[in-house]
C-alpha positions in Angstrom: 0.0 0.0 0.0 1.2 3.5 -0.8 2.2 5.5 2.3 2.8 9.1 3.1 4.2 10.7 6.2 2.6 14.1 7.0 3.8 16.4 9.7 1.0 18.6 11.1 -2.4 17.1 11.9 -4.1 20.5 12.1 -6.5 22.2 9.7 -4.4 22.0 6.5 -3.0 18.5 7.3 -6.4 16.9 8.0 -8.5 19.4 6.0 -6.6 19.5 2.8 -3.7 17.0 2.4 -5.7 14.3 4.3 -8.6 14.3 1.8 -6.4 14.3 -1.3 -4.2 11.5 0.0 -7.2 9.4 1.2 -9.0 9.8 -2.1 -5.8 8.7 -3.9 -5.4 5.5 -2.0 -2.6 6.4 0.5 -2.2 5.3 4.1 -1.6 8.6 5.9 0.7 8.7 8.9 0.2 11.9 10.7 2.9 13.3 13.0 1.9 16.1 15.5 3.1 17.8 18.6 -0.3 17.5 20.3 -0.4 14.1 21.9 -4.2 14.1 22.3 -4.7 14.5 18.6 -2.4 11.6 17.8 -4.0 9.4 20.5 -7.5 10.1 19.2 -6.4 9.4 15.6 -4.9 6.1 16.5 -8.0 5.2 18.6 -10.7 6.1 16.0 -8.6 5.5 12.8 -10.8 8.1 11.0 -12.1 11.6 11.3 -15.0 13.6 9.9 -14.4 16.2 7.2 -17.4 18.3 6.2 -17.3 20.3 3.0 -19.7 23.1 3.8 -21.7 24.9 1.2 -25.4 25.3 0.4 -25.5 21.5 0.5 -22.9 20.2 3.0 -21.1 17.0 2.0 -20.0 14.9 5.0 -16.9 12.8 4.4 -15.0 10.4 6.6 -11.3 10.2 6.1 -10.0 6.7 6.9 -6.8 4.7 6.4 -4.8 6.8 8.9 -2.5 6.5 11.8 -0.4 8.8 14.0 3.0 9.2 15.6 3.8 11.7 18.3 6.5 14.2 17.4 8.6 13.1 20.4 8.9 9.5 19.0 11.9 10.3 16.8 13.1 6.7 16.4 9.6 5.6 15.3 9.3 8.4 12.9 12.7 7.7 11.3 12.0 3.9 11.1 8.7 4.6 9.5 10.3 6.9 6.9 12.7 4.3 5.5 10.1 2.7 3.2 8.3 6.0 2.5 9.0 8.0 -0.6 6.7 10.9 0.0 6.7 13.3 3.0 4.7 16.5 3.4 4.3 19.0 6.1 1.9 21.8 7.2 3.1 22.9 10.6 2.8 26.7 10.3 5.6 29.0 9.0 7.0 29.7 12.5 7.4 26.0 13.3 9.3 24.9 10.2 12.7 25.3 12.0 11.5 22.7 14.6 11.2 20.1 11.8 14.7 20.4 10.6 16.3 18.0 13.1 13.7 15.4 12.3 14.0 15.8 8.5 17.8 15.8 8.9 17.7 12.4 10.7 15.3 11.0 8.1 17.5 12.0 5.2 20.7 10.7 6.9 19.1 7.3 7.7 17.7 6.9 4.2 21.1 7.7 2.7 22.4 4.7 4.6 19.6 2.2 4.6 17.9 3.1 1.3 20.5 5.0 -0.8 18.9 4.2 -4.1 15.4 5.4 -3.1 14.0 8.8 -3.9 12.4 11.0 -1.3 10.1 13.9 -2.2 9.2 16.4 0.6 6.1 18.5 -0.2 6.2 21.9 1.5 2.7 22.8 2.7 3.5 26.4 3.7 2.8 29.6 1.7 6.4 30.8 1.9 8.2 32.7 -0.8 11.2 30.7 -2.1 10.2 27.9 0.2 12.4 25.2 -1.4 15.5 27.4 -1.4 15.0 28.3 2.3 14.4 24.7 3.3 17.3 23.4 1.2 19.7 25.9 2.9 18.4 25.0 6.4 19.0 21.3 5.7 22.4 21.8 4.1 23.5 23.7 7.2 22.6 20.7 9.4 23.2 17.5 7.4 26.1 15.2 8.1 28.6 15.5 5.2 28.1 11.9 4.1 24.4 12.5 3.5 24.7 15.6 1.3 25.3 13.6 -1.9 22.1 11.6 -1.3 20.2 14.8 -0.4 21.4 16.6 -3.6 20.7 13.7 -5.9 17.6 12.0 -4.5 15.6 14.4 -2.3 13.1 16.8 -3.9 11.8 19.8 -2.1 8.4 20.6 -3.7 6.6 23.9 -3.4 2.8 24.1 -3.3 0.1 26.8 -3.3 -2.5 26.3 -0.6 -5.8 27.9 -1.5 -8.5 26.0 0.5 -10.4 28.0 3.1 -10.8 26.2 6.4 -12.8 28.1 9.0 -12.8 27.7 12.8 -15.0 24.8 14.1 -17.7 26.0 16.5 -17.0 24.7 20.0 -20.3 22.9 20.3 -19.5 20.9 17.1 -16.0 20.2 18.3 -17.3 18.8 21.6 -19.5 16.4 19.6 -16.8 15.5 17.1 -13.3 16.2 18.5 -11.4 15.6 15.3 -13.9 17.3 12.9 -12.6 19.7 10.2 -14.8 22.1 8.2 -13.6 23.2 4.8 -14.9 24.6 1.6 -15.4 22.2 -1.4 -12.5 23.8 -3.4 -9.6 21.4 -3.3 -7.1 22.0 -6.1 -3.5 22.2 -5.0 -0.9 23.5 -7.5 2.4 21.8 -7.0 5.8 22.4 -8.7 6.2 19.6 -11.2 9.9 20.2 -11.8 10.9 20.1 -8.1 10.1 16.3 -7.7 13.1 14.0 -7.9 11.2 10.7 -7.9 8.2 9.7 -10.0 5.3 12.1 -9.9 2.8 10.8 -7.3 -0.7 9.9 -8.5 -2.7 12.2 -6.2 -6.1 13.5 -7.1 -6.5 17.3 -7.4 -2.7 17.9 -7.4 -2.3 20.4 -10.3 1.3 19.8 -11.6 2.6 23.1 -13.0 5.9 23.9 -14.7 6.3 27.3 -13.1 4.9 27.7 -9.6 5.7 31.4 -9.3 2.6 32.8 -11.0 0.4 30.6 -8.9 2.2 31.8 -5.7 1.7 35.4 -6.8 -2.0 34.9 -7.5 -2.5 33.2 -4.2 -0.7 35.9 -2.2 -1.6 39.1 -4.0 -5.1 38.2 -5.2 -6.5 35.6 -2.9 -4.8 36.6 0.4 -5.0 40.3 -0.3 -8.7 40.2 -1.2 -9.5 38.1 1.9 -7.6 40.6 4.1 -9.1 43.6 2.5 -12.6 42.3 3.0 -11.8 41.6 6.7 -10.3 45.0 7.5 -12.9 47.0 5.6 -15.7 44.8 6.9 -14.4 45.3 10.5 -14.8 49.0 10.1 -18.3 48.6 8.9 -19.2 46.4 11.9 -19.6 43.1 10.0 -18.9 39.7 11.6 -18.6 37.6 8.5 -16.6 37.8 5.2 -19.7 37.3 3.1 -21.3 40.3 4.7 -18.4 42.5 3.7 -18.6 41.1 0.2 -22.3 42.0 -0.1 -21.4 45.7 0.8 -21.4 47.4 -2.6 -19.0 50.1 -1.6 -16.4 47.6 -0.3 -16.9 45.4 -3.3 -16.4 48.3 -5.7 -13.3 49.6 -4.0 -11.9 46.0 -3.9 -12.5 45.7 -7.6 -10.3 48.8 -8.2 -7.5 47.3 -6.0 -7.8 44.0 -7.9 -7.4 45.8 -11.2 -4.1 47.3 -10.0 -2.9 43.8 -9.0 -4.2 42.3 -12.2 -2.2 44.6 -14.3 1.0 44.0 -12.3 0.7 40.2 -12.4 -0.1 40.3 -16.1 3.0 42.3 -16.8 5.3 40.5 -14.4 4.3 36.9 -15.0 2.4 37.0 -18.4 -0.7 35.4 -16.9 -3.5 36.2 -19.4 -6.0 38.8 -18.2 -8.9 36.4 -18.8 -7.3 33.8 -16.5 -6.8 36.4 -13.8 -10.4 37.5 -14.1 -11.7 33.9 -13.8 -9.5 33.4 -10.7 -10.8 36.6 -9.1 -14.5 35.9 -9.9 -14.2 32.4 -8.6 -12.7 33.7 -5.4 -15.6 36.1 -4.9 -18.0 33.2 -5.3 -16.1 31.2 -2.7 -15.8 34.1 -0.3 -19.6 34.5 -0.5 -20.2 31.0 0.9 -22.4 31.8 3.9 -22.4 28.2 5.1 -18.6 28.4 5.6 -19.2 30.9 8.3 -15.8 32.5 7.8 -15.4 35.3 10.3 -13.8 38.8 10.0 -11.9 38.0 13.2 -10.3 34.8 11.8 -9.3 36.3 8.4 -8.1 39.6 9.9 -6.0 38.1 12.7 -2.3 38.9 12.9 -2.3 42.3 11.1 1.4 42.9 11.9 2.3 39.8 9.9 0.0 40.8 7.1 1.6 44.2 6.9 5.0 42.7 6.4 7.3 43.8 3.6 6.7 40.7 1.4 3.2 39.8 2.6 -0.2 40.3 0.9 -0.7 44.1 1.3 2.7 45.7 1.1 3.9 43.0 -1.3 1.0 43.7 -3.7 1.7 47.4 -3.5 5.4 46.9 -4.2 4.7 44.5 -7.2 2.5 47.2 -8.7 5.1 49.9 -8.2 7.8 47.7 -9.8 5.5 47.3 -12.8 4.8 51.0 -13.1 1.3 50.8 -11.7 0.2 53.2 -8.9 -1.3 51.2 -6.1 -3.7 53.8 -4.7 -6.5 51.5 -3.8 -4.2 48.9 -2.3 -2.8 51.6 -0.1 -6.2 52.5 1.1 -6.8 48.9 2.4 -3.4 49.1 4.1 -4.8 52.1 6.0 -7.8 50.0 6.9 -5.5 47.4 8.3 -3.7 50.0 10.5 -7.1 50.8 12.0 -8.0 47.2 12.7 -9.0 46.9 16.4 -9.9 43.4 17.5 -9.8 42.9 21.3 -9.3 39.1 21.0 -6.3 39.5 18.7 -3.0 40.2 20.5 -1.3 41.4 17.3 -4.1 43.9 16.6 -3.7 45.3 20.1 0.1 45.5 19.7 -0.3 47.3 16.4 -2.6 49.9 18.0 -0.1 50.4 20.8 2.8 50.8 18.4 0.9 53.4 16.4 -0.2 55.3 19.5 3.3 55.3 21.1 5.6 55.6 18.1 3.5 56.8 15.2 2.7 55.6 11.7 6.2 56.4 10.4 7.7 53.9 12.9 5.2 51.2 11.9 5.7 51.6 8.2 9.5 51.5 8.6 9.8 48.8 11.2 6.8 46.5 10.5 6.4 47.0 6.7 10.0 47.7 5.9 9.3 50.7 3.8 11.6 53.7 3.3 10.1 57.1 4.1 11.0 58.5 0.6 9.0 55.9 -1.3 5.6 56.6 -2.9 4.0 53.6 -1.1 5.1 54.9 2.3 3.9 58.4 1.6 0.5 57.3 0.2 -0.2 54.9 3.1 0.7 57.5 5.6 -1.4 60.1 3.9 -4.4 57.8 3.8 -3.9 56.7 7.4 -3.8 60.4 8.6 -6.7 61.5 6.5 -8.6 58.2 7.0 -11.5 59.5 9.2 -12.1 62.4 6.8 -12.7 60.1 3.9 -13.5 56.5 5.0 -17.3 57.0 5.4 -17.5 58.5 2.0 -15.4 55.8 0.4 -16.8 52.9 2.4 
């Protein structure tokens, strides 16, 4: 039987990879830091995955087992006859995987030196394969480097499935339940595999992953965040409510047109393809049954105002392509006014703005130089925000 070792039994692991692997006939071995999840997976040997839409589809993902992340020898022993590994542990936790991946690669170089190993990176990180490669090369024993170079593929993906927070009442009834939207296409970088391409349903093998990464970050992620920050200012609770607001939707369309021109020029993605992608996103975001909240989508505004992230990154891409990102910068100002009491980053951002000012935030959080057009435009819109926001939104 085909086997895959997946690190991270959370929303993306169970709610995205799990379904695709199960439907492709794989036995899925989950590894996770939360012992309760692994113990429950091993006890039940299945979990519910509900695809929520107007007509919810209730799936049961089976053919699974789990290993605790502390059981290193068991993980390594299991990996010897596995040719496919993937992970979705969260960007900030990738470094913690390096000692485990290092040990797996070193053991396979000794015990299965002729076998290929492909590691699928389930994180939306720019240049993910280059970053992971460097981290591993810095840690691998010298005698394993040749195997790593020749036989190990580090494969980038684009993760676009929306997975909302499970209501507590439902979680108490079904401890392992995952809710997700029906959309399940996962673009993967075809040329980054070293072994044979795995036969996995809904993997979209693409020659160049960069345009898909740009579309995910600067159209999908930006649009989602913009709806959350503008919707918060209008007092909405759900993303679909923000999308039904004609003023927000019209302003969002103007921002999208800026991004569309930039991606079209930079990556030569046809305008029609970008329009189809954007319109499909709006349809998915309008899914009321998903119950996706403003608070979930808007959380961690400091990260989302980062130099390479969805808002500033989109504005920079536009500027590089000679397009003035006026509407993108307005949504950046919306983000700076995001005030969600349950979100620690939101409260930290408000404190930074109050104590140090917008110049400090744009320089130290967004990495912008004060003499750039983007810096000046965001600052202007932030300062003048309360004079114009009710008219614009």
